[in-house]
C-alpha positions, 0 to 999 in steps of 0.5 A: 566471453561465451560463459559470460553470455550463457550466464546472462542468458540463463539469468534472463530466462530465470527472470522471464520465468519468474515474471510469467509465474507471477503474472499467471494468476492475474491473467487467469483472473482477467480471463475468467472474468470474461467467460460464461459460467460453463467456461469457468469450470471447463476441463481442461481449463480454457484460457481464452473465452470464445466470446468475451463477456464484457457484461460480467463487469456490469453484473458484478458491479450491480450485484453489490454496492461496490460504489459505496465500497469504493468511496470508503476505500478512497476516504480511508486510503487518502486519510491514512496516507496523508496523516501517516506522511505528515506525522512521519515527516515530522518524526523523521526530521526530529530524529535526523536533525534535532538534538534532544535528551534521549533521542537515540534511546527513543529511536531504538525503542521505536525501532524495536516496535517493528519486530512486533507482529501486527497481529499482536496489536489487533486486540489492544487496538480493538479494545481501545477503539471499542471503549471510545465507541469508534467501532464501525466508523471511519475513525476505527479504520483510520486512527490506528494507521496515522503513524508508521515507524517504518515510514519514519525510519525510511525518511530518517535515512533519507534526511540524514543523507542530506549534506549538513552544509545545506542545513547550516546554510539555511540556518544562516539565512534565517530559516527556522527548522520548520521552514527548512523542513518544508521548503528545502528538505521535503522537496529534496527527498521527493523520491523517497516520499513518493515511494513511501506514499505509494507503498502506503496507498497500496497497503491501505487499499488492500487492507483486509483483516483490520477493516473486516474486524472493525466494520459491521455494517455494509455502508462501512465496508471497504473494497477488500471486505466487500469483495469477501462478502460478495464471494459469499453472496455470489456462490459459484459464479466465478466469472462475476467474482473474478470480474469484481476482483479485477476492478478492485485491484486495477487502480493499484496496478495502474498506480504501481505501473506509473510510479514504480520508478519512484518506488525503486529510486526512493527505497534505494536512496533511503538505504544510503547514509551520508 
């Protein structure tokens, strides 16, 4: 019993230490955002400012068109999430329930695309969108991310775990595949759908490389790209930079805190195969 208790205490200490290690950069960012300029470069580092400079947030917000960046990020995030969710639900249902020639081979081919690094797709996607004259438009920010096979794979695993008897009962009652999908299967899979939705929202909100490449004008920048431009403009004003960083990531922190149980439940459920 003593050895078991000691191992549990050791495990808790490791988890607590890991949590503190991951929280320190975030806490330092928030702390720096409330400092004066001299306090940001003070040695040894000052964790708690003598006087909280709440005005840093207003100064940072006014120093760049963050309102426009915020609107762009919201548009891109909502459009890519809704589009990706719609296409993924349809594809996952087809691979999970429908029978058609070459289904398994097609699924393996799509599964193989998950092994390709995303960086390898940047140039082909950029060239394609450039020929379509979509660079520096919402189309360039949205179209390449309207489908994700990771989401398809995750939803397929959940759809397959649903008992076949439910599907056959719905067919006996006269429900079409379309009606069964949206009135039975999707509500039963809401935990997994919520999980992949939250993951896509966070990924789209934090996307940096692709928006940086396909946007040229200030009016099309998203928040991460605008923050990078603000870094250049702000120079050594670290307190303003950290203030801007705080209100850029704060929405996603709030989303994750309130929906983390759905993420865990959804991913866990997706790993089951009935």
